[in-house]
N, C-alpha and C positions, 0 to 999 in steps of 0.2 A: 552578530547575526541577530535580527529581531523577528519574532514569529507573531503573527496576527491572525485573528479568525478571517477565513475567506469570505469575502463580500462580493456582490453582484458585479462590481467592477473588474474583478479577478477572474470571472467566469470564462471570458473569450480567452484569456491567456490560458487558463487550465486546459479548455478545450484543445487549444494549439499544443500544449505540451502532451496531451493524450495522443493527437495524431502524430506527433514526431516520435514518441516512444513506443506507442502501441498500434500504429498503422490505421487509427480511426478514433473516432470519439467515444468509443465503448471500451469497456474491459469486461471479459467475461471470467467469472470465477465459480468453479464447480456447478456450471450449467446456468448460473444467474448472470443476465446481462445488466451491468451497471453504466451509468452516464457520469463519470467523474465530475464533469462540469455542472452538473445539477446537484451534487451531493453536498453535505456540510464538509468543512475542511479548514485547514490551515494553511498560511502562506509564509515562507521564509523571505526576509528582505535583507539585502545587504547593499550599503551604499546607494540607497534610493531606489534599488532594482529589485524585481521579484528574483529569487535565487532557488526557490523550491516550493513544492506543493504536496500536501497530503490530504487525500480525500478519504471519507469513511462512511460506511452504512451502519446506522444504529440498529441494533438488534436488542432483544431481551437481555439485560445483564452485560451489555458490552457493546463492542463495535468491530465490524471488519474493515481492515484497511484496504481500500481498493486501489489506490494510487499513492505511490511515494516516489518522488523525482526530485533530483537536485539538478539545477542548471547554471553554470556547469556541474558535473558530478565531483566529489572529492573535496569540497570546500566546507563541509559541515552542515549544509542545509538539512541534509536527512536526519543527522543526529539531533540536530535543534528541533525539527519537527516531531520526531518521535518522543523527545523529552517532554515537549509541551502536550503531546496527545497523553502521556503518563499523567501529567497534571490534570488535564481535563477529565480523564478516566477517574482519577481520585475525587474530583470535585462532584462528579455525577454518580458517583457509588458504583461504577462498572466493576466487575470482577474478571473480566476477560477482554482482552484484545487479540485478534487472530488476523491472519493473511494466508494468502496462497501464492507460491511461486512455481514456476515450471522447473523440471528436473535439469535443465540446462543451465540455469541461472545461479551458477555457483559464486559469482561476485555477490549477489543477493543474500544466499545462504550464509556466506561468511559474515557480511554487514550485520544481519539480523542476530545472528547467534553471539556475535561479539557484544551485543547490546542486550544480553539476557533473555533473548526470545528462544523458546524451546521448540524442536521439531516434535510435533506430535502425532502426524499422520502422513501416510502416502496414499494418495488416490490413484491407483494404477490405472492406466490408460485414460485418466481424467483429462488430459490435454485433448485427446482425440474426440471426446464429447464435446468439450469447449469449442474445438474448431467447428463443430457442426452448426453452433450458434454464431460463430465468427469465422467464416471461411478465410478471410485474409490473414489469420493467423498463420505463421510460417510453419513448415515442417521441420526446419533446423534452425537452432539459436545459437547461443554463445559457442564460440569455438567449433561450430559445425556440428554441436551435439544433436541428435534427433530429439524433438519436443514430444514427449509421450506422456508423462506423468505430471501429477500436481503434488507439492509438498506443502503441508499446513504447518505452520508456526503459530505460536501463541505466547502471549504474557498474561500470567494470572496474578490478580491482586487479592489480598485478604478481604472478606466482606467487612463493611463498615463496622467498627466497634471491635474487631478481632486484632490481636496483635500480629504483626508480621514477622 
């Protein structure tokens, strides 16, 4: 698996990934509307084909992961993309990476926690607020679980010059 920075030629593919996995070209996190196809990111390649994408929104001191998708899932693209993002965070001196998942997304919770992401916040009824910005967000998700809440996970890195 090879990971490269997202380039303009990748953007239509990322927009398609977003449509397939999130029902449109936008992702809403805690009331903020993101357009992953316009954000900086990374693309995983395997056998000359795109195998996954990670898009992020840079904030002071770090970045929010807005999109992480492997196509097809389960082949290592997500892990490779997160590892590459850790390197990028180190190079840029970021101290924090974070992301939000909905309460139904138990596969994502397992995935991130296995990779040392910590669950740091519950945003009760946050999905209902996000649904106001993205009405096509379904009422039920994985295994028919009602989508109501947002769970925030993060990875924290020591500031440059401090021992880990």
